[in-house]
N, C-alpha and C positions, 0 to 999 in steps of 0.2 A: 119848556116844551119846544121842540124843533118844528117849525112850520114848513120849511122847505129844506129837507136833508141834502147835504152835499157829500162829496167823497170823504172828507174828514170825519163826518158823522158816521159814515159807514165803517170806516177803519176803527173808530172808537167802539162801536157796537160789536164788531167782529172780535176785538180784543177782550171785551167784557164776556162775551159768550165763550171764548177759548179759556179764559180764566175760570169761569164757572165749571166748564167741562173738565178741566184738568185738576181742579181742587175738590171735586165732589168725593173722590175716594179717601181723602184725608180726613181722619177722625180728629175732632177737637178734644183735647183733654183740658178740663177745667178743674183745677185743684186749688183749694183754699186752705189756709191754716188759721188756727185760732191761737192767740197768745195772751197769757195773763202775766202781769208783773205787779205784785203787791208790795208796797213799802209801808213800814210802820216806823214812825219817827224818822230816823236817818239810816235805817238798815233795811235790807231786802228781806221780806217775809216769805214770799213764795213766788216762784216762776214756773210756768208750764207752757208747752207748745204742743199742739197736736193737729193732725189733719182733720178738716171738717168732714162730717159724715154725709153732708149734702152738697150737691153741685148747685151753684147759683148762677143766675143769668147776668148779674152785674156785681160790681164791687160794693155798691151800696147794700145790696141784699146780703152779700157775704159779711158785711159789717154787722148787720142785724143778727145773722146766725151766730156770729162770733160773740156778740153781746149776750145772746141767749145761752150759749154754751158756758160763758164765763160767770154769769150771775149766780149760778148755784154755788160755785167754789167761793165766790166773794161773800155771799150771805153766810155760808157755813163758817168761814173764817171769822166774820164779824160776830156771829152769835157765840162762837167758841171763846173769843177774847172777852166779850161782854160777860159770859158766864164765869170767867176767871177774875172779873172785877176790873178789867182794863177798860178805860174810857175809849170808846170808838167814835170818832167824829163822823159826820155825814160823809158818805162815800160818793166821789165824783167818778162817773163812768164816761 
C-alpha cells in the first residue's frame, strides 16, 4: 500500500489504466484439449485427442475435465479386454 504517492506511482497507475483500457476489446480464447494414450504390454492400444467441450478457468480444472472425458474410454477398454479373458492390471491415471 502506498502511503505517500509520488510521480513514479502516478506513472505506474497511468500505465495500468491504459493497459486495461486498450485490452478490454480483446476477447480471450481459452481452448483445451484432451488426450488419451493407452498401452497394453509393449504396444500402443488406443490414442485419441479432441477439443474439450468446456472452457475452464485454470489448467488444473482442465486436467480434471480431461480425466473425466477419458475415464469412459479407459473403462470401456478395460471391460472389453476383461470380457475376452485378458488380465487387466490396475489402471493408473
